[in-house]
C-alpha positions as CSV (number, residue, x, y, z in Angstrom):
1,M,5.1,30.2,-49.7
2,T,7.6,31.9,-52.1
3,G,10.0,29.2,-52.8
4,M,10.5,25.5,-53.2
5,I,13.9,24.0,-54.4
6,G,15.5,20.7,-54.7
7,M,12.6,19.4,-57.2
8,T,13.1,16.8,-60.2
9,D,12.0,18.2,-63.7
10,I,11.3,14.5,-65.1
11,A,12.3,15.9,-68.7
12,R,15.7,17.0,-67.7
13,G,16.4,14.9,-64.6
14,W,18.0,16.4,-61.4
15,M,18.2,20.1,-60.8
16,D,20.9,21.5,-58.7
17,A,20.4,23.4,-55.5
18,P,21.2,27.2,-55.6
19,P,24.4,28.2,-54.2
20,D,22.9,30.5,-51.6
21,L,20.7,28.2,-49.7
22,R,18.8,30.4,-47.1
23,L,15.2,30.3,-45.9
24,R,12.9,33.3,-45.4
25,D,10.3,33.1,-43.0
26,D,7.5,32.3,-45.6
27,D,9.7,30.0,-47.6
28,A,8.9,26.3,-47.5
29,H,12.2,24.2,-49.6
30,I,11.1,20.7,-50.4
31,W,13.9,18.1,-51.5
32,L,13.0,14.7,-53.2
33,V,15.9,12.7,-53.1
34,D,16.5,9.1,-54.9
35,V,17.6,6.8,-51.6
36,R,18.0,3.4,-53.8
37,H,21.9,3.7,-54.3
38,L,24.6,3.9,-51.5
39,P,26.4,7.5,-51.6
40,G,30.0,6.9,-51.7
41,D,30.8,9.1,-48.1
42,A,28.1,7.5,-45.9
43,S,30.6,6.2,-43.5
44,A,32.2,9.5,-43.0
45,V,28.8,11.6,-42.7
46,L,26.6,9.0,-40.3
47,S,27.3,9.2,-36.5
48,P,28.1,5.6,-35.2
49,A,24.6,5.5,-33.6
50,E,23.5,5.8,-37.2
51,Q,25.8,3.1,-38.4
52,R,24.8,0.8,-35.8
53,R,21.3,1.2,-37.0
54,A,22.1,0.7,-40.4
55,R,24.1,-2.8,-39.6
56,A,21.3,-4.0,-38.1
57,F,18.7,-3.8,-40.6
58,H,18.2,-7.4,-42.2
59,F,17.5,-6.6,-45.8
60,E,20.1,-5.0,-48.0
61,P,17.5,-2.5,-49.4
62,D,16.4,-1.7,-46.2
63,R,20.0,-1.0,-45.2
64,I,20.5,1.3,-48.5
65,R,17.2,3.3,-48.0
66,F,18.1,4.0,-44.3
67,V,21.9,5.3,-45.1
68,A,21.2,7.0,-48.3
69,S,17.9,8.8,-46.5
70,H,20.3,9.6,-43.7
71,T,23.2,11.0,-45.7
72,A,20.8,13.1,-47.9
73,L,19.3,14.6,-44.7
74,R,22.9,15.6,-43.3
75,R,24.1,17.2,-46.4
76,V,21.0,18.9,-46.9
77,L,20.7,20.3,-43.4
78,A,24.5,21.0,-43.7
79,A,24.0,23.2,-46.6
80,Y,21.7,25.4,-44.6
81,L,23.5,25.7,-41.5
82,S,27.0,25.9,-43.6
83,I,28.5,23.1,-41.6
84,A,29.9,19.6,-42.1
85,P,27.6,17.2,-42.6
86,E,28.8,15.1,-39.6
87,H,29.0,17.7,-37.2
88,I,25.3,17.7,-36.8
89,A,23.9,16.3,-33.6
90,F,20.2,15.3,-33.6
91,A,18.1,14.6,-30.6
92,S,14.4,14.0,-30.3
93,E,11.5,16.5,-28.5
94,T,9.0,14.8,-26.5
95,L,6.8,13.5,-28.8
96,G,10.0,11.8,-31.0
97,K,10.4,14.5,-33.3
98,P,13.8,15.0,-34.3
99,I,15.9,18.3,-33.7
100,I,19.3,19.7,-34.5
101,V,21.1,20.1,-31.3
102,H,24.5,21.2,-32.5
103,G,25.3,24.0,-35.1
104,P,24.9,27.2,-35.6
105,T,21.5,27.2,-35.1
106,P,21.0,25.4,-31.7
107,R,17.4,23.2,-31.5
108,A,16.9,24.1,-35.5
109,R,13.6,22.4,-36.6
110,F,13.0,20.4,-39.6
111,G,10.4,18.5,-41.5
112,D,11.4,14.9,-42.6
113,A,9.2,12.5,-44.7
114,R,10.2,9.4,-46.7
115,L,8.1,7.6,-49.4
116,Q,8.3,4.3,-51.3
C-alpha cells in the first residue's frame, strides 16, 4: 500500500483531499467522514430510493447518519469517477456487496464500513 488520503489529523482538523484522485494498483485510500450532521445538498445527491429509505427511519439521528453517509459515499466516488454524485447508480452483487453500475468505470468495486 503506497497511499492513504482523507484521514483527519486531530491537531489540525480535517485535511483536504488532493486534487488528483487516482488509484494505482497498490493504493488504498481511506476516508473518515463525520456523519453527525446533514449535508446541505443531500436531497439533490441521493437517489429516490435512498430518499425513501431515509424517510423510513423512526429516529432522527439514524436518518441523519444514513443521509450523511450515503451523501459522502456518493461525493467521494464521484470525485474518483469524475462524474456528478447524483449520476452514480448502484446495484448489489449476489452476496449483497454494492457495486457501481453506471459511470465511466462500469461495475467499479469499493469498500464501505460504518463505525459509531
